[in-house]
C-alpha positions as CSV (number, residue, x, y, z in Angstrom):
1,M,0.0,0.0,0.0
2,I,2.7,2.5,1.0
3,K,4.7,1.5,-2.1
4,K,1.7,2.2,-4.3
5,L,1.3,5.7,-2.7
6,M,4.9,6.5,-3.2
7,E,4.7,5.5,-6.8
8,I,1.8,7.8,-7.3
9,K,3.5,10.8,-5.6
10,W,6.7,10.3,-7.6
11,R,4.7,10.2,-10.8
12,K,3.2,13.5,-9.9
13,V,6.6,15.0,-9.0
14,F,8.1,13.8,-12.3
15,K,5.1,15.1,-14.3
16,F,5.4,18.5,-12.6
17,A,9.1,18.6,-13.2
18,M,8.8,17.7,-16.9
19,E,6.0,20.3,-17.5
20,N,7.7,23.1,-15.4
21,V,11.5,22.6,-16.0
22,S,12.1,26.3,-16.0
23,A,10.6,26.7,-12.5
24,L,12.5,23.9,-10.7
25,D,15.3,26.2,-9.4
26,E,12.7,28.5,-7.9
27,L,10.8,25.6,-6.3
28,M,14.0,24.1,-4.8
29,E,15.0,27.5,-3.4
30,L,11.5,27.9,-1.8
31,I,11.8,24.4,-0.3
32,E,15.3,25.0,1.1
33,T,14.3,28.4,2.5
34,S,11.2,26.9,4.1
35,K,13.2,24.1,5.7
36,D,15.7,26.7,7.1
37,A,12.9,29.0,8.3
38,V,11.0,26.3,10.3
39,A,14.1,24.6,11.7
40,D,13.8,26.4,15.1
41,G,10.1,26.1,15.3
42,K,9.2,29.7,14.5
43,I,9.3,32.1,11.5
44,T,10.8,35.5,12.0
45,N,9.6,38.5,10.0
46,E,12.8,38.4,8.0
47,E,12.3,34.7,7.2
48,R,8.6,35.4,6.3
49,S,9.8,38.1,3.9
50,Q,12.3,35.7,2.3
51,L,9.6,33.0,2.0
52,M,7.2,35.4,0.3
53,S,9.9,36.6,-2.1
54,K,10.8,33.0,-3.1
55,Y,7.1,32.2,-3.4
56,W,6.4,35.0,-5.8
57,K,9.5,34.1,-7.9
58,L,8.1,30.6,-8.2
59,I,4.7,31.9,-9.2
60,K,6.3,34.2,-11.8
61,A,8.4,31.3,-13.2
62,L,5.3,29.1,-13.4
63,K,3.3,31.8,-15.1
64,E,6.1,32.4,-17.7
65,N,6.2,28.7,-18.3
66,Q,2.5,28.6,-18.8
67,N,2.7,31.4,-21.4
68,Q,5.3,29.6,-23.5
69,P,4.1,27.6,-26.5
70,Q,4.2,23.8,-26.0
């Protein structure tokens, strides 16, 4: 059962990656920033600002990717 769930999740990850290659760097930066921000159990105002900045960079990259011809 768990193996089947992991296969489904990995398929979704690979599908997203293939469809949004240009946004992967921004996604990874957001993930790393998020991990660092919650490591101590709280998010400071500076960390919140960094997270929002990374989030909007990801949104912009996804939007640009969506506007490109397939």
